[in-house]
C-alpha positions in Angstrom: 0.0 0.0 0.0 2.8 2.4 0.9 4.5 1.7 -2.4 1.3 2.6 -4.3 0.9 5.8 -2.3 4.6 6.8 -3.0 4.1 6.1 -6.7 1.0 8.3 -6.8 2.8 11.1 -4.9 5.6 11.1 -7.5 3.1 12.0 -10.2 2.4 15.5 -8.8 5.7 17.4 -8.6 6.9 19.3 -11.8 8.2 16.8 -14.3 9.9 19.0 -16.9 11.4 21.5 -14.3 11.6 24.5 -16.6 13.0 22.9 -19.7 12.8 25.3 -22.7 9.8 25.0 -25.0 7.7 22.9 -22.6 4.2 22.9 -21.1 3.1 21.4 -17.8 -0.6 21.3 -16.7 -2.3 20.2 -13.5 -6.1 20.4 -13.5 -9.0 19.4 -11.3 -12.6 18.8 -12.3 -15.5 18.1 -10.1 -19.3 18.0 -9.7 -21.1 19.1 -6.5 -23.7 16.4 -5.8 -26.1 18.8 -4.1 -26.4 21.5 -6.7 -25.0 20.0 -9.9 -22.4 22.8 -10.0 -19.3 21.8 -12.0 -15.8 23.3 -11.3 -12.7 23.3 -13.4 -9.4 24.6 -11.9 -6.5 24.7 -14.5 -2.9 25.4 -13.5 -0.1 25.5 -16.0 3.5 26.5 -16.4 4.7 27.5 -19.9 8.4 27.8 -20.6 9.3 29.6 -23.9 11.8 28.0 -26.3 14.3 30.8 -25.8 15.0 29.7 -22.3 13.4 32.7 -20.6 11.7 32.0 -17.2 8.6 29.9 -17.2 5.2 31.6 -16.7 2.8 30.2 -14.2 -0.9 31.0 -14.8 -4.3 29.4 -15.1 -8.0 29.9 -14.5 -11.0 28.6 -12.7 -14.4 28.1 -14.2 -17.6 27.5 -12.3 -20.6 26.0 -14.1 -23.8 26.7 -12.1 -27.0 25.1 -13.4 -29.3 27.7 -15.1 -26.6 30.4 -15.2 -23.8 31.3 -17.6 -20.4 29.8 -16.6 -18.1 32.2 -14.7 -14.3 32.1 -15.5 -11.5 34.0 -13.9 -7.8 33.9 -14.8 -4.9 34.1 -12.4 -1.1 34.6 -12.6 -1.1 35.7 -16.2 2.0 37.8 -15.9 3.7 35.9 -13.1 7.0 34.0 -13.5 6.9 30.5 -12.1 7.9 30.6 -8.4 10.1 28.0 -6.6 7.8 25.3 -5.3 8.1 24.6 -1.6 6.5 22.0 0.8 3.8 19.9 -0.7 2.8 22.4 -3.4 3.1 21.5 -7.1 1.9 24.9 -8.3 2.1 28.4 -6.8 1.5 32.0 -7.7 0.9 34.9 -5.3 -2.9 34.2 -5.2 -3.1 30.4 -5.9 -1.6 27.3 -4.4 -2.1 23.7 -5.3 -0.9 20.6 -3.6 -2.0 17.0 -3.5 -4.3 17.5 -0.5 -5.4 21.2 -0.9 -6.4 23.6 -3.7 -6.9 27.2 -2.7 -6.8 30.6 -4.2 -8.6 33.7 -5.4 -9.1 35.1 -8.8 -11.4 38.0 -9.6 -14.9 37.2 -8.4 -14.0 33.6 -7.3 -12.4 32.3 -4.2 -11.9 28.6 -3.2 -10.4 26.4 -0.6 -10.9 22.6 -1.3 -9.5 19.6 0.5 -8.7 16.7 -1.8 -8.9 13.2 -0.4 -9.1 9.6 -1.7 -8.5 9.4 -5.5 -8.0 5.8 -6.3 -5.1 4.3 -8.1 -3.7 6.4 -11.0 -5.1 6.0 -14.5 -2.5 6.0 -17.2 -4.4 7.2 -20.2 -1.1 7.0 -22.1 0.9 3.9 -21.1 3.0 4.4 -18.0 6.3 4.1 -19.9 5.2 6.9 -22.3 4.6 9.2 -19.4 7.9 8.3 -17.6 10.1 8.4 -20.7 8.5 11.4 -22.4 8.5 9.7 -25.8 5.6 11.5 -27.3 5.0 15.3 -28.0 2.7 15.3 -24.9 1.2 12.8 -22.5 -1.6 12.8 -19.9 -2.0 10.9 -16.6 -4.7 11.0 -13.9 -3.1 10.7 -10.4 -6.5 10.9 -8.7 -9.3 9.6 -11.0 -11.8 9.2 -8.1 -11.0 12.2 -5.9 -13.3 13.8 -3.3 -13.4 17.5 -2.8 -14.7 19.2 0.4 -14.6 22.9 1.3 -15.9 26.2 0.1 -16.3 28.1 -3.2 -17.4 31.7 -3.5 -18.6 33.3 -6.7 -19.5 37.0 -6.5 -19.8 36.7 -2.7 -22.3 33.7 -3.0 -20.9 30.8 -1.0 -21.2 27.2 -1.9 -20.2 24.5 0.6 -18.9 21.4 -1.1 -19.2 18.1 0.6 -17.9 14.9 -1.1 -17.9 16.4 -4.5 -16.5 13.8 -6.8 -14.1 14.4 -9.6 -10.4 14.0 -10.6 -7.0 15.5 -10.7 -5.0 15.0 -13.9 -1.7 16.1 -15.5 -0.4 16.9 -18.9 3.3 17.4 -19.8 5.0 17.9 -23.2 5.8 20.4 -25.9 2.3 22.0 -26.1 -1.2 21.3 -27.0 -2.4 19.1 -29.8 -3.5 20.2 -33.3 -7.1 19.1 -32.4 -8.4 17.1 -29.5 -11.3 15.8 -27.4 -11.2 14.9 -23.7 -13.7 13.2 -21.3 -13.6 12.3 -17.7 -16.7 10.3 -16.6 -17.3 9.2 -13.0 -19.2 5.9 -13.3 -19.8 5.3 -9.6 -18.3 2.9 -7.1 -14.8 3.9 -8.0 -15.3 3.2 -11.7 -14.3 5.8 -14.3 -13.6 6.4 -18.0 -10.7 8.7 -19.0 -10.4 9.4 -22.8 -8.1 11.6 -24.9 -8.4 11.7 -28.7 -5.9 14.0 -30.3 -4.0 14.9 -33.5 -0.4 15.9 -32.9 1.0 19.2 -34.3 4.2 17.6 -35.6 4.7 17.5 -39.4 3.7 14.2 -40.9 1.3 13.6 -37.9 -1.1 16.6 -38.2 -2.9 15.1 -41.2 -3.7 11.9 -39.4 -7.1 11.2 -37.9 -7.5 11.7 -34.1 -5.9 8.9 -32.1 -8.1 7.9 -29.2 -6.4 6.7 -26.0 -8.6 5.6 -23.2 -8.8 3.8 -19.9 -12.0 2.3 -18.5 -11.9 1.2 -14.9 -14.6 -1.2 -13.8 -14.4 -3.3 -10.6 -10.8 -2.2 -10.0 -9.6 -3.4 -13.3 -8.4 -1.2 -16.2 -9.1 -1.8 -19.9 -7.5 -1.9 -22.3 -4.2 -3.2 -20.9 -2.1 -1.1 -23.3 -4.1 2.0 -24.4 -1.5 2.9 -27.1 -1.7 -0.6 -28.6 -5.5 -0.4 -28.6 -5.8 3.2 -30.0 -5.7 2.3 -33.7 -8.8 0.1 -33.2 -10.9 3.1 -32.1 -12.3 6.0 -34.1 -13.1 9.5 -32.9 -15.6 11.8 -34.6 -14.8 15.2 -33.0 -17.2 18.1 -33.3 -19.5 20.3 -31.3 -21.9 20.2 -29.6 -21.6 16.4 -29.9 -18.7 14.0 -30.4 -18.1 10.3 -30.1 -15.5 7.5 -29.9 -16.3 4.0 -31.0 -14.2 0.8 -31.4 -13.5 -2.7 -30.6 -10.4 -4.3 -28.9 -10.2 -7.9 -28.0 -13.5 -9.3 -26.9 -14.9 -5.9 -26.0 -16.6 -3.1 -28.0 -17.1 0.4 -26.7 -19.3 3.3 -27.7 -19.0 6.7 -26.1 -21.3 9.6 -27.1 -20.7 13.0 -25.5 -22.8 16.2 -25.7 -21.6 19.6 -24.6 -24.6 21.9 -24.4 -23.5 25.4 -25.6 -25.1 27.0 -22.6 -22.9 24.9 -20.3 -19.6 25.6 -22.1 -16.8 28.1 -21.9 -14.4 29.0 -24.7 -10.9 29.8 -23.6 -7.7 30.4 -25.5 -4.6 28.3 -25.0 -1.0 29.4 -25.9 1.8 27.0 -26.5 5.4 27.6 -25.6 6.2 28.6 -29.2 3.3 31.2 -29.2 0.9 29.2 -31.3 -2.7 29.4 -30.1 -5.7 27.1 -29.7 -9.3 27.4 -28.5 -10.8 24.9 -26.1 -14.5 24.5 -25.5 -15.0 23.0 -22.1 -18.0 21.9 -20.1 -18.1 20.5 -16.6 -21.8 19.8 -17.1 -21.6 17.6 -20.2 -23.7 14.5 -20.8 -22.5 11.2 -22.0 -23.7 7.7 -22.9 -21.2 4.9 -22.6 -22.0 1.4 -23.7 -19.5 -1.5 -23.2 -20.3 -4.8 -25.0 -18.6 -8.2 -24.9 -18.5 -10.7 -27.7 -20.2 -14.0 -27.0 -20.9 -17.1 -29.2 -24.1 -15.4 -30.4 -22.7 -11.9 -31.0 -22.1 -8.8 -28.8 -24.0 -8.4 -25.6 -24.2 -5.4 -23.4 -21.9 -5.8 -20.4 -22.4 -2.3 -18.9 -24.4 0.8 -19.9 -23.9 4.2 -18.2 -25.8 7.4 -18.8 -24.4 10.7 -17.3 -26.8 13.6 -17.2 -24.8 16.9 -16.9 -22.2 15.2 -14.7 -19.5 14.4 -17.3 -16.4 16.6 -17.8 -15.5 17.2 -21.4 -13.6 19.4 -23.8 -12.9 19.9 -27.5 -9.8 21.8 -28.7 -9.3 23.4 -32.2 -6.7 25.5 -33.9 -7.4 28.8 -35.8 
């Protein structure tokens, strides 16, 4: 057990440590069970290719049912600060560690304790993350996290109790050419994490999106090697709806996601080289997930999940 905890703890500290032309991201997403409010807290450090100091910044978005989402940015002009103690990200107004997220930005203030989390989900194979072999990779240190604390928007306070979500990481040279992302809490510790992306590198940017996914059910993750399985899945990326379908081994999976425009925010991303992208994110997305298993008589439904405004999803595009 201690070895597992130590392995998880090692996923939080900065991985690239200011290397020129790199991007590191830590983000938390969650849904308040009482109100249906979704929250997205995005922290990142961008280091330009010329070797100048990394820039630490980010944003928080709050998705309250029946209201337009509210987003505030922080640290936009702040150089990355030395990290001390348990923190993995720090600016003058925001601090993030494995067990606590706190900060203030514009109209929003938050202080959230983070507990539990489950075993990490390696959306990209573990060896890809550790060896940094691809232009970028993602991992989910806490795919089944609980958030407790307070959130204030325009002075209106929301007490969060056992809000379920996840904490994930991205590290690499920048954002993809085009991408879609989904985190779905399926209950009882089960979860689906999915990233479908087209790389920016020449020779790769004309390829179709490559879906990498990890489905955890009953404490077991499928597929065993998401990179090996990726060519057997197809992503149809668009808005307001997108999907991923495919078959690997004896199982067939269908994922359909809908991001209602009223529950979305559009934000600009900037890569280390200055290139820009636009993400459309919703922490109140809906999803239908169907897992089938092949039998002697054909495919039969093994599990079927429907998420109504509790899925976390994003689509990214380039100008």
